[in-house]
KOLZAMAR-299947 format. One line per 10 residues: number of its first residue (from 1); their letters; for each residue x, y, z of C-alpha. Coordinates in Angstrom, 2 decimals, decimal comma, padded with zeros to 5 digits, always signed. Layout:
BEGIN
NUM> a> X/Y/Z  ...
END
This chain:
BEGIN
1> mfltgslfaq> +119,48/+157,62/+087,04  +119,99/+154,11/+085,70  +122,93/+153,70/+088,09  +120,84/+154,86/+090,99  +118,06/+152,48/+090,12  +120,51/+149,59/+089,93  +121,83/+150,54/+093,36  +118,31/+150,59/+094,78  +117,69/+147,15/+093,38  +120,86/+145,86/+094,98
11> idpdknytye> +119,82/+146,69/+098,55  +119,47/+143,44/+100,43  +119,27/+143,49/+104,26  +120,89/+140,05/+104,37  +123,88/+141,04/+102,24  +127,15/+142,31/+103,71  +127,99/+145,72/+102,25  +131,19/+147,65/+102,78  +131,08/+150,95/+104,60  +131,88/+152,87/+101,37
21> elnnilenar> +129,12/+151,06/+099,42  +126,50/+151,93/+102,01  +127,56/+155,58/+102,03  +127,38/+155,73/+098,20  +123,88/+154,24/+098,23  +122,92/+156,74/+100,94  +124,08/+159,72/+098,83  +122,17/+158,50/+095,78  +119,03/+157,94/+097,88  +119,28/+161,49/+099,25
31> inkdqktlsk> +119,62/+162,92/+095,74  +116,58/+160,94/+094,56  +114,68/+161,51/+097,83  +114,03/+157,79/+097,99  +112,67/+157,47/+101,54  +112,29/+153,71/+101,34  +115,94/+153,25/+100,39  +117,02/+155,83/+102,95  +115,24/+153,91/+105,75  +116,90/+150,64/+104,74
41> vyfllaeyed> +120,38/+152,16/+104,31  +120,26/+153,97/+107,65  +119,24/+150,71/+109,28  +122,17/+148,87/+107,66  +124,61/+151,69/+108,48  +123,48/+151,59/+112,12  +124,18/+147,86/+112,28  +127,56/+148,44/+110,62  +128,52/+151,13/+113,16  +127,46/+148,79/+115,95
51> kqfgnydkal> +129,06/+145,51/+114,86  +132,13/+146,74/+112,95  +133,15/+149,91/+114,76  +131,49/+149,56/+118,14  +130,33/+153,16/+117,83  +127,05/+152,92/+119,73  +126,32/+156,65/+119,65  +126,51/+156,74/+115,87  +124,50/+153,54/+115,63  +121,74/+155,09/+117,74
61> eyfsrakqyy> +121,72/+158,16/+115,51  +121,30/+156,06/+112,34  +118,62/+153,85/+113,92  +116,69/+156,97/+114,91  +116,83/+158,28/+111,31  +115,72/+154,90/+109,97  +112,81/+154,94/+112,39  +111,75/+158,42/+111,17  +111,68/+157,28/+107,56  +109,73/+154,09/+108,45
71> qilgdsfqvs> +107,19/+156,27/+110,27  +106,86/+158,47/+107,19  +106,32/+155,37/+105,08  +103,76/+154,06/+107,61  +105,63/+150,75/+108,04  +104,72/+150,04/+111,68  +106,43/+146,64/+111,68  +109,80/+148,15/+110,64  +109,29/+150,98/+113,16  +108,94/+148,38/+115,92
81> ktqhaiskky> +111,89/+146,41/+114,55  +114,03/+149,57/+114,64  +112,87/+150,36/+118,18  +113,85/+146,82/+119,10  +117,34/+147,42/+117,72  +117,55/+150,79/+119,54  +116,69/+149,09/+122,84  +119,64/+146,72/+122,37  +121,97/+149,69/+121,89  +120,55/+151,37/+124,97
91> iktgfyneae> +121,41/+148,25/+126,93  +124,99/+148,30/+125,65  +125,39/+152,00/+126,46  +123,90/+151,68/+129,97  +120,52/+153,36/+129,39  +118,65/+150,51/+131,10  +115,46/+152,37/+131,97  +115,04/+153,67/+128,39  +115,66/+150,18/+127,00  +113,16/+148,63/+129,42
101> silksllkkp> +110,51/+151,20/+128,48  +110,90/+150,44/+124,74  +110,88/+146,64/+125,20  +107,76/+146,69/+127,38  +105,96/+148,97/+124,89  +106,85/+146,54/+122,06  +105,12/+143,68/+123,92  +101,79/+145,48/+123,38  +102,29/+145,99/+119,65  +101,60/+143,68/+116,69
111> yaenypenks> +105,37/+143,27/+116,30  +105,25/+141,01/+119,38  +101,60/+139,99/+119,62  +101,43/+138,65/+116,04  +104,95/+137,22/+115,99  +105,61/+134,86/+118,96  +109,28/+134,56/+118,04  +109,77/+138,33/+118,40  +107,86/+138,26/+121,70  +110,07/+135,45/+123,00
121> wilfelaelq> +113,23/+137,41/+122,17  +111,88/+140,61/+123,75  +111,06/+138,75/+126,98  +114,51/+137,15/+126,90  +116,15/+140,58/+126,47  +114,04/+141,97/+129,34  +115,38/+139,12/+131,48  +118,97/+139,94/+130,50  +118,27/+143,61/+131,23  +116,95/+142,76/+134,74
131> klkgdqyaal> +120,15/+140,85/+135,43  +122,18/+143,94/+134,48  +120,01/+146,02/+136,81  +120,64/+143,51/+139,62  +117,07/+142,19/+139,90  +117,74/+138,45/+139,52  +114,24/+137,50/+140,69  +112,59/+139,54/+137,92  +115,13/+138,11/+135,46  +113,99/+134,56/+136,25
141> qfmdqskavn> +110,34/+135,58/+135,81  +110,99/+137,03/+132,34  +113,05/+133,95/+131,41  +110,12/+131,70/+132,34  +107,73/+133,89/+130,30  +110,09/+133,71/+127,32  +110,20/+129,94/+127,67  +106,41/+129,70/+127,86  +105,97/+131,70/+124,62  +108,75/+129,84/+122,86
151> nfngntllea> +107,12/+126,49/+123,67  +104,58/+127,29/+120,94  +107,17/+128,74/+118,57  +109,83/+126,07/+119,03  +112,91/+128,22/+118,43  +115,67/+125,89/+119,64  +118,32/+128,62/+119,48  +116,28/+130,76/+121,87  +115,61/+127,71/+124,05  +119,34/+127,20/+124,44
161> rynlgkidsy> +119,83/+130,93/+125,09  +117,28/+131,24/+127,90  +118,56/+128,05/+129,53  +122,02/+129,62/+129,55  +120,57/+132,97/+130,61  +118,92/+131,52/+133,73  +122,20/+130,15/+135,06  +123,55/+133,48/+136,35  +120,32/+134,10/+138,30  +120,36/+130,64/+139,85
171> vyfndldsal> +124,00/+131,12/+140,82  +123,11/+134,49/+142,36  +120,46/+132,78/+144,54  +122,99/+130,00/+145,34  +120,63/+127,46/+143,75  +123,50/+125,58/+142,13  +121,44/+122,42/+141,48  +118,92/+124,36/+139,35  +121,80/+126,15/+137,62  +123,39/+122,80/+136,77
181> isafnaftvs> +120,08/+121,43/+135,42  +119,64/+124,53/+133,25  +123,19/+124,13/+131,92  +122,55/+120,48/+131,03  +119,28/+121,46/+129,30  +121,18/+124,04/+127,26  +123,76/+121,36/+126,40  +121,03/+118,98/+125,16  +119,38/+121,63/+122,95  +122,72/+122,88/+121,60
191> nniknmells> +123,72/+119,32/+120,78  +120,46/+118,76/+118,89  +120,98/+121,81/+116,69  +124,75/+121,10/+116,38  +125,67/+124,62/+117,47  +129,27/+124,18/+118,60  +129,52/+127,66/+120,10  +126,47/+127,17/+122,36  +127,56/+123,60/+123,07  +130,92/+124,89/+124,28
201> eslfyigyin> +129,23/+127,61/+126,37  +126,95/+124,99/+127,98  +129,94/+122,83/+128,91  +131,71/+125,92/+130,24  +128,80/+126,65/+132,60  +128,63/+123,00/+133,71  +132,31/+123,16/+134,60  +131,91/+126,58/+136,23  +129,03/+125,35/+138,47  +131,01/+122,26/+139,43
211> klqknypnai> +133,80/+124,59/+140,51  +131,35/+126,56/+142,66  +130,20/+123,23/+144,16  +133,90/+122,53/+144,93  +133,89/+119,48/+142,66  +137,14/+120,57/+141,01  +137,91/+117,33/+139,08  +134,48/+117,50/+137,37  +134,91/+121,22/+136,76  +138,22/+120,63/+134,98
221> kyllksqali> +136,75/+117,75/+132,94  +133,90/+119,86/+131,52  +136,03/+122,96/+131,03  +138,49/+120,92/+128,96  +135,57/+119,58/+126,88  +134,34/+123,15/+126,39  +137,83/+124,17/+125,25  +137,92/+121,28/+122,76  +134,53/+122,14/+121,21  +134,71/+125,92/+121,01
231> pykdydinrk> +135,14/+127,07/+117,39  +138,59/+128,55/+116,95  +138,79/+132,34/+116,74  +141,94/+134,36/+116,89  +140,79/+136,65/+119,65  +138,04/+134,71/+121,37  +136,76/+136,15/+124,66  +134,95/+132,88/+125,50  +138,19/+130,93/+125,20  +139,80/+133,48/+127,52
241> kiyeelansy> +137,08/+132,78/+130,12  +137,72/+129,03/+129,81  +141,46/+129,53/+130,41  +140,74/+131,69/+133,45  +138,38/+129,12/+135,06  +140,76/+126,24/+134,29  +143,59/+128,13/+135,99  +141,40/+128,80/+139,05  +140,16/+125,18/+139,24  +143,66/+123,69/+139,00
251> ellsdfksal> +144,85/+126,13/+141,65  +141,99/+125,14/+143,99  +142,88/+121,49/+143,35  +146,51/+122,35/+144,36  +147,75/+121,42/+140,87  +149,87/+124,57/+140,66  +151,80/+123,41/+137,60  +148,65/+123,11/+135,44  +147,27/+126,30/+136,98  +150,38/+128,18/+135,89
261> iykkkytsln> +150,09/+126,81/+132,33  +146,52/+128,07/+131,92  +147,29/+131,33/+133,67  +149,95/+131,96/+131,03  +147,52/+131,04/+128,24  +144,96/+133,41/+129,72  +147,46/+136,26/+129,95  +148,75/+135,66/+126,42  +145,24/+135,54/+124,91  +144,17/+138,60/+126,89
271> dsilnqarie> +147,16/+140,54/+125,53  +146,30/+139,43/+121,98  +142,69/+140,54/+122,39  +143,79/+143,95/+123,66  +146,25/+144,38/+120,79  +143,65/+143,29/+118,22  +141,15/+145,74/+119,67  +143,71/+148,53/+119,22  +144,44/+147,43/+115,62  +140,73/+147,35/+114,78
281> sisnlalkyg> +140,28/+150,76/+116,33  +143,08/+152,12/+114,13  +141,53/+150,59/+110,99  +138,10/+151,93/+111,86  +139,48/+155,38/+112,46  +141,21/+155,29/+109,08  +137,95/+154,46/+107,35  +135,86/+156,99/+109,18  +137,91/+160,06/+109,88  +140,92/+160,03/+107,58
291> tkekesnikl> +144,65/+160,22/+108,12  +144,88/+163,29/+110,39  +142,49/+162,02/+112,94  +144,08/+158,62/+112,56  +147,52/+159,99/+113,50  +146,25/+161,68/+116,64  +144,38/+158,60/+117,69  +147,35/+156,41/+116,86  +149,36/+158,42/+119,37  +146,66/+157,83/+121,94
301> leidkqyadl> +146,66/+154,16/+121,07  +150,44/+154,07/+121,39  +150,11/+155,53/+124,86  +147,50/+152,89/+125,61  +149,85/+150,26/+124,21  +152,68/+151,45/+126,45  +150,33/+151,32/+129,41  +149,16/+147,84/+128,37  +152,78/+146,69/+127,95  +153,60/+148,01/+131,40
311> rnkqqrraly> +150,58/+146,24/+132,82  +151,57/+143,02/+131,06  +155,06/+143,28/+132,53  +153,53/+143,75/+135,94  +151,30/+140,73/+135,35  +154,27/+138,63/+134,25  +156,22/+139,83/+137,26  +153,26/+138,87/+139,45  +153,20/+135,44/+137,78  +156,89/+134,97/+138,55
321> flagglflal> +156,31/+135,95/+142,16  +153,34/+133,61/+142,23  +155,43/+130,75/+140,82  +158,21/+131,45/+143,33  +155,71/+131,66/+146,15  +154,15/+128,37/+145,09  +157,58/+126,75/+144,99  +158,42/+127,99/+148,49  +154,99/+126,90/+149,69  +155,56/+123,41/+148,29
331> iflyflkrfy> +158,95/+123,19/+150,04  +157,38/+124,39/+153,28  +154,56/+121,85/+152,95  +157,10/+119,08/+152,25  +159,11/+119,79/+155,41  +155,91/+120,35/+157,39  +154,67/+116,93/+156,27  +157,99/+115,32/+157,25  +157,82/+117,00/+160,65  +154,30/+115,76/+161,29
341> dqrittsnii> +155,15/+112,28/+159,99  +158,01/+112,11/+162,50  +155,72/+113,33/+165,27  +153,08/+110,76/+164,32  +155,71/+107,98/+164,24  +157,05/+109,01/+167,65  +153,53/+109,26/+169,01  +152,69/+105,79/+167,67  +155,78/+104,32/+169,34  +154,91/+106,01/+172,66
351> nlqreeinqr> +151,29/+104,85/+172,40  +152,45/+101,31/+171,64  +154,71/+101,31/+174,68  +151,90/+102,71/+176,83  +149,57/+100,03/+175,48  +152,08/+097,31/+176,40  +152,44/+098,76/+179,92  +148,65/+098,96/+180,28  +148,28/+095,36/+179,09  +150,86/+094,23/+181,66
361> kikeledeik> +149,03/+096,14/+184,40  +145,70/+094,63/+183,32  +147,29/+091,15/+183,38  +148,69/+091,79/+186,84  +145,29/+093,00/+188,06  +143,60/+089,94/+186,57  +146,16/+087,70/+188,31  +145,58/+089,54/+191,59  +141,80/+089,13/+191,20  +142,23/+085,41/+190,45
371> iasmhsvieg> +144,50/+084,98/+193,47  +142,03/+086,87/+195,67  +139,15/+084,79/+194,30  +141,06/+081,55/+194,86  +141,96/+082,73/+198,37  +138,30/+083,47/+199,08  +137,26/+080,06/+197,71  +139,91/+078,27/+199,78  +138,95/+080,23/+202,89  +135,30/+079,44/+202,21
381> qeiereriak> +136,15/+075,78/+201,85  +138,00/+075,85/+205,20  +135,02/+077,49/+206,87  +132,72/+074,89/+205,29  +135,01/+072,10/+206,57  +134,95/+073,70/+210,01  +131,15/+073,84/+209,93  +130,91/+070,20/+208,80  +133,38/+069,11/+211,54  +131,34/+071,03/+214,09
391> elhdslggll> +128,10/+069,41/+212,93  +129,71/+065,94/+212,99  +131,12/+066,59/+216,46  +128,15/+068,31/+218,03  +125,34/+066,39/+216,41  +126,41/+063,01/+215,07  +129,27/+062,54/+217,58  +126,97/+063,19/+220,51  +124,35/+060,80/+219,16  +126,89/+058,01/+218,64
401> stiklqidna> +128,29/+058,52/+222,15  +124,78/+058,29/+223,60  +124,11/+055,10/+221,62  +127,35/+053,55/+222,96  +126,33/+054,40/+226,54  +122,90/+052,82/+225,99  +124,48/+049,61/+224,69  +126,93/+049,55/+227,65  +124,01/+049,99/+230,02  +122,24/+047,12/+228,30
411> ktspfdenka> +125,13/+044,78/+229,22  +124,79/+045,52/+232,95  +121,03/+046,04/+233,13  +118,62/+043,26/+234,16  +117,05/+041,30/+231,32  +113,64/+042,80/+231,73  +115,09/+046,32/+231,24  +117,17/+045,41/+228,14  +114,22/+045,67/+225,80  +113,54/+049,31/+226,72
421> vfnrahelid> +117,25/+050,16/+226,49  +117,54/+048,58/+223,04  +114,41/+050,43/+221,87  +115,94/+053,70/+223,01  +119,23/+052,84/+221,25  +117,30/+051,96/+218,08  +115,60/+055,37/+218,09  +118,94/+057,11/+218,57  +120,42/+055,15/+215,63  +117,48/+056,35/+213,42
431> taveevrtis> +118,17/+059,92/+214,51  +121,88/+059,49/+213,70  +121,06/+058,11/+210,26  +118,77/+061,09/+209,58  +121,49/+063,45/+210,77  +123,99/+061,79/+208,39  +121,50/+062,26/+205,55  +121,06/+065,93/+206,46  +124,82/+066,54/+206,50  +125,15/+064,60/+203,23
441> rnlqpvslkk> +122,44/+066,69/+201,57  +124,19/+069,86/+202,72  +127,49/+068,63/+201,29  +126,12/+067,40/+197,96  +122,33/+067,64/+197,52  +121,05/+064,54/+195,74  +117,94/+066,38/+194,51  +120,13/+068,84/+192,62  +121,82/+066,07/+190,68  +118,66/+064,04/+190,02
451> lglvaaikdl> +115,88/+066,62/+189,70  +117,65/+069,90/+188,86  +118,06/+073,34/+190,38  +114,40/+074,24/+190,95  +113,56/+070,99/+192,75  +116,75/+071,21/+194,85  +115,94/+074,76/+196,00  +112,37/+073,71/+196,87  +113,76/+070,80/+198,91  +116,18/+073,20/+200,61
461> inrfegentp> +113,33/+075,56/+201,49  +111,26/+072,65/+202,92  +114,15/+071,74/+205,22  +114,46/+075,34/+206,41  +110,74/+075,78/+207,08  +109,27/+075,01/+210,51  +107,93/+076,68/+213,60  +109,26/+080,17/+214,34  +110,80/+080,40/+210,84  +109,99/+083,09/+208,22
471> eiyfqhydlp> +107,63/+082,56/+205,31  +109,77/+081,72/+202,24  +108,43/+082,45/+198,71  +110,21/+080,96/+195,70  +109,48/+082,11/+192,09  +111,20/+081,07/+188,87  +110,67/+081,98/+185,17  +112,03/+080,79/+181,80  +114,87/+078,73/+183,26  +116,70/+076,42/+180,80
481> pqmdkmlslt> +115,72/+072,74/+181,30  +119,35/+071,73/+181,74  +122,22/+073,76/+183,18  +125,87/+073,15/+183,84  +126,58/+071,43/+187,15  +128,90/+074,19/+188,30  +126,30/+076,89/+187,57  +123,51/+074,94/+189,31  +125,65/+074,14/+192,34  +126,83/+077,77/+192,60
491> vyrivqellt> +123,24/+079,11/+192,58  +122,19/+076,46/+195,09  +125,06/+077,29/+197,46  +124,35/+081,04/+197,16  +120,67/+080,50/+198,04  +121,70/+078,20/+200,90  +124,15/+080,79/+202,24  +121,61/+083,63/+201,99  +118,90/+081,60/+203,76  +121,34/+080,60/+206,51
501> nslkhakake> +122,33/+084,24/+207,07  +118,69/+085,38/+207,13  +117,67/+082,68/+209,64  +120,67/+083,21/+211,93  +121,03/+086,97/+211,88  +118,25/+088,83/+210,03  +115,19/+087,95/+212,18  +113,18/+088,12/+208,96  +109,47/+087,31/+208,74  +109,32/+086,94/+204,94
511> iliqinsedd> +111,88/+085,92/+202,35  +111,48/+086,19/+198,55  +113,65/+084,23/+196,10  +113,32/+084,83/+192,33  +115,34/+083,13/+189,57  +114,77/+083,90/+185,87  +116,50/+084,15/+182,49  +117,02/+087,61/+181,03  +118,66/+087,73/+177,59  +121,87/+085,71/+178,10
521> dlvlqyeddg> +121,91/+086,14/+181,88  +120,67/+083,98/+184,75  +119,31/+086,48/+187,29  +118,94/+085,71/+191,02  +117,04/+088,17/+193,22  +116,89/+087,65/+196,98  +115,02/+089,86/+199,48  +114,18/+089,65/+203,20  +112,49/+092,06/+205,62  +115,00/+091,51/+208,41
531> igfnqydlvk> +116,95/+093,93/+210,52  +119,56/+094,57/+207,79  +123,00/+095,92/+208,57  +125,42/+098,72/+207,78  +127,19/+098,01/+204,49  +130,40/+099,51/+205,86  +130,36/+096,87/+208,64  +130,24/+094,03/+206,12  +133,56/+092,58/+207,40  +132,05/+092,15/+210,87
541> kgmglenirs> +129,22/+090,01/+209,49  +131,40/+086,99/+208,89  +132,32/+085,31/+205,62  +128,79/+084,69/+204,32  +128,50/+087,49/+201,78  +132,21/+087,30/+200,96  +131,81/+083,60/+200,10  +128,91/+084,54/+197,83  +131,03/+087,27/+196,18  +133,90/+084,85/+195,56
551> rvnylhgsls> +131,54/+082,32/+193,93  +130,07/+085,03/+191,66  +133,53/+086,31/+190,69  +134,65/+082,77/+189,95  +131,90/+082,54/+187,30  +132,61/+086,11/+186,02  +129,21/+087,33/+187,18  +128,08/+090,52/+188,92  +126,80/+091,06/+192,46  +125,05/+094,03/+194,03
561> fdtspgegls> +123,23/+094,32/+197,34  +121,27/+097,01/+199,11  +120,81/+097,08/+202,88  +120,84/+099,38/+205,88  +119,90/+098,95/+209,53  +116,18/+098,21/+209,87  +115,59/+098,07/+206,09  +116,14/+094,39/+205,31  +118,42/+092,99/+202,62  +118,15/+092,99/+198,78
571> vlirlksety> +120,63/+091,05/+196,63  +120,86/+090,99/+192,78  +123,17/+088,50/+191,06  +123,72/+088,07/+187,30  +125,51/+085,06/+185,79  +126,08/+084,33/+182,10  +123,72/+081,37/+181,58  +124,61/+080,62/+177,95  +128,26/+079,97/+178,89  +127,30/+077,22/+181,27
581> va> +124,28/+075,55/+179,64  +124,97/+071,84/+179,33
END
């Protein structure tokens, strides 16, 4: 009895007992009918079956017995605690509905209501359970509830856990930004509590999300940090996950050499984990069922080992094929790149030659345009000379001949008639002088040189106005105070040519002339309400409009006109004013 009492006193839920020690304590408690000890031992045996052997069925059986004894003792808190543990085993064994029912019932009991930390964990486990059931939306809701309760409790371990737990749901909803924020929050909390395992898991998720966002360099950076921080364990599943994601990220980044290195590490660690699991299973069987059962199970494990070895060989063979395929792909890509480089080089040479040919054609066209423009200018000059010669011959020549005849008559006329003859000759000389002035103004208007373009055009209009002539309206806006002589003379000559054409051919009653500045252009608009003409018969209308076109082309301007029989004439000319401002 003394031995039994000493064993009872030694029961400590926080102490690690061996399987044999727990069974010895259990036998003594049965003999002494010590229900309190029985409840504690069954609880510890259940945890041992779960964590050491992975025998969830046996663990559930022991938890159920512990719960019965706690109910007999009336310890409602321990009953709830045992139910909580049972719910976790239900989750592991796939009984999700049963686990959910227990967890939700615990939320209404003092176990959760009076202990916020327990409530936070229950809500967190409900969230994890919803993820397993595929309801990611409900999982996020329970995570937020767990967070809200934990804000008052301040359990930093749980805070890191639910931040990590929310990541899978965010990824499921393709909300990668929120997933990344949650991973960084978990990293911050894990760093504060110096939990290297959670810190490594946070970095793993940061790298994993970066991979999903196709930011492979960042993914590799964080995965390598996670690998560096993870506490070393011989058969670590988390390290295996890191190797797998590193291999995938390097492969997506086309770094096949690094991908192959981590693929080998992953395969090697996976084989070690499988072998260790088999060894642990053999040891557990030896403890629990003895040598006979051990031998039969060893045979089964040997079969499993042979199957695993065969699978490993197949995986290695697949890796070799993968490496060979990658090598062939690299060779193919190399020759493909060379082929396209040659095509690009050839295409560049052809394009360069075409560009040179096009430049030569453009130069030839420009030369042809210049020659045509010069031809038009020369032809216009010849026509102008012809007009001036005609005016000198018809007008001034006739006047001078008449004056000469008057003077000759004066020599032979009686003295009393000489005075009248000389008066008539004097009047003819005045007319000749005025005619010379008119021809001079037409050749080189003095008002243009002295007073500028606006005054010269007004003077030109005054000379055109008279009886039986159309009404001429002249408007001007925002003209520069000083302009280049060539620009002013060109505009003046164009207006002169247009007025001459309208008076000779158009039979117009009204003429409108507008000159204004628009951005960097000098804009001339000319309209009359004359008889117009067919644009296709422009050649038959003489050289007037062609002279205007040659002047505009000479100054690199633009010309457009609109006319048809009976519709009058509208002309729009644009010249670059800023190029020619004095």
